C-alpha positions in Angstrom: -2.0 -3.4 19.9 0.1 -6.6 20.2 -0.5 -8.9 23.1 2.0 -9.2 26.0 5.1 -11.2 25.2 4.3 -13.6 28.1 1.3 -14.9 26.2 3.2 -15.5 22.9 4.4 -19.0 22.0 8.0 -17.8 21.8 7.9 -17.0 25.5 7.1 -20.7 26.3 10.1 -21.6 24.2 12.2 -19.2 26.3 11.0 -20.8 29.5 11.7 -24.3 28.2 15.2 -23.3 27.1 15.9 -21.9 30.6 14.8 -25.1 32.2 16.8 -27.2 29.7 19.9 -25.1 30.3 19.6 -25.5 34.1 19.0 -29.3 33.7 22.0 -29.6 31.4 24.1 -27.8 34.0 22.9 -30.5 36.4 21.5 -27.9 38.8 18.4 -28.1 40.9 16.5 -24.8 41.3 17.9 -24.3 44.8 21.5 -24.8 43.5 21.0 -22.3 40.7 19.4 -19.9 43.2 22.4 -20.1 45.5 24.7 -19.3 42.6 22.5 -16.3 41.7 22.4 -15.3 45.4 18.6 -15.4 45.2 15.9 -17.5 46.9 14.8 -20.7 45.2 11.4 -19.1 44.6 13.1 -16.7 42.2 14.2 -19.5 39.9 10.8 -21.1 40.2 9.0 -17.9 39.4 11.3 -17.3 36.3 10.8 -20.9 35.1 7.0 -20.7 35.5 6.8 -17.3 33.7 5.7 -15.4 36.8 8.9 -13.3 36.8 10.5 -11.9 33.7 14.3 -11.5 33.2 15.9 -8.4 31.8 19.1 -8.8 29.7 21.4 -8.5 32.6 19.5 -11.1 34.6 19.5 -13.4 31.7 23.3 -13.0 31.4 23.7 -13.9 35.1 21.3 -16.9 34.7 23.4 -18.1 31.7 26.7 -17.6 33.6 25.4 -19.4 36.6 24.6 -22.4 34.4 28.0 -22.2 32.6 26.3 -21.1 29.3 27.3 -18.3 27.0 24.6 -15.7 26.6 25.1 -15.3 22.9 24.9 -19.1 22.4 21.7 -19.1 24.4 20.2 -16.3 22.3 21.2 -18.1 19.1 19.5 -21.3 20.3 16.4 -19.3 21.2 16.4 -17.6 17.8 16.8 -20.9 16.0 14.0 -22.5 18.1 11.6 -19.7 17.4 12.2 -19.6 13.7 11.5 -23.3 13.3 
């Protein structure tokens, strides 16, 4: 049985890309949380890997950072194939 995805190296890549996307949008965790209408702890939990995002939440996260979901997924795909 394969291990949980949160323990795979690709998951660390995902977390790093989420943080990078927020940083490039010049947003603090609290600012992103406000855009998402969530508490700051939500963003912190996502970025630390404590909370997982489903596809719809990832789309909201991308939109709040001004990033296209498809572009984000392509970047993730490229990073994990390297």
